[in-house]
C-alpha positions, 0 to 999 in steps of 0.5 A: 258335030252331033252331041254324041260325037262331041262327047266321044271327041271330048274323051279322046285324051281321057284313056277310058278304053285303057281303063276299061281294058284294065278292069276287064283284064282283072275280072276275066283273069279272076273268072278264068283262073277260078273256073280253070282250077275248078275244072282241073280238080273236077274233070267230070264237070267239064261238060254241062256243069262247066258251062253253068259254073262259068256263067254263074261265076261271071254273073257274080263277078259282074255284080262286083266289077261292073258297078265300079266300072260304070261309076268310073266311066260315067264319072269321067264323062260327066266331070268335064262339065264340072271342071271346065264349067262348060254348062253355060257355054253349052247353053249359050249355043242353044243346046238344051241340058236334056240333049247333053244328058241324053248324049252322055248317057248314050256315050256311057252305054256304048262304052259299057256295051263294048266292055260286055261284048269283050267279056262275051267274046272271052267266055266264048273263047274259054268255052272253045278252049274247054270244048263246051257244047255250043248248043249248051252255051249259046242260049244261056249266053244270050240270056246272060248278056241281055240281063247284064246289058239291061242291068248296066243301063239302069246302073248308068242312069243312076250314076249319071244322075249323081255325077251331074248333080254333085260336082265332087265325083268322089260321091259317085265313085263311092256309090259305085263301090257300094253297088259293087258290094251289094252286087257281089253279096245280093244273093245272100239277101232275102228276095224281097230285099234284094229286088230293091237294089238295082245292082242285085240284078246282075245275078238276078237276071242270070239264067243260072243259079245254085242250090244245095242238095245233100250239103253239095252246091249245084248249078242249075238253070232257071226261068227268069220270066218277064216280071223281073226284066220289066220291073228293072226296065221301069226302074231305069226309065223312072231314074233316067227321067227324074235324073234328067228333069232334076239336072235340067232344073238345077242352077249352073 
């Protein structure tokens, strides 16, 4: 059995998919109710403004929910090695800790990708229900999903480093909650400050933002460019390499 297959096999009784479904149901209910109330009060926004509002609301909710969900998923995957004291068993089977680290990262990434795809399907379904223009929604949705996936990969790398370095998973979960707070409030920080925090990129890589005009908030599109994604990608690679190196060198 491959290392990745072994990781999924060890999760068979951990009910992670149920946990992901519960998290997503709360987030999606919040998003859809909020957008539905907004559209019912302002029917004229059911077109282009409705598309922008839906994606911006989803990006903000991702900043709150996905760091916490990532922390829970990674913690559940990693705490098996601590609780079962299986590091020595794996090493005795000539399995390097680097391979285990990569397998756990890939496993967590697949599960979180599954969560984002469910979210994407819900957005499409909501758009069809309110008869949003597909030509308006689809290009923005692709950029939105790409930014969410990239941000999630970096968050997973940081969470896994902490979860495998510290046996007490409460620290990892606390980091996830701190990340959720930062992700939700990141747009209130100065641009130079929020770029330091990886959780701010849930909204930072969203193609939608808002601006105030005559005391009225309006959703507008924006060009992300290439520097922000490249910056985040480099941060993710550095975090993953340093985390893998440190975990490979720690005592078992």
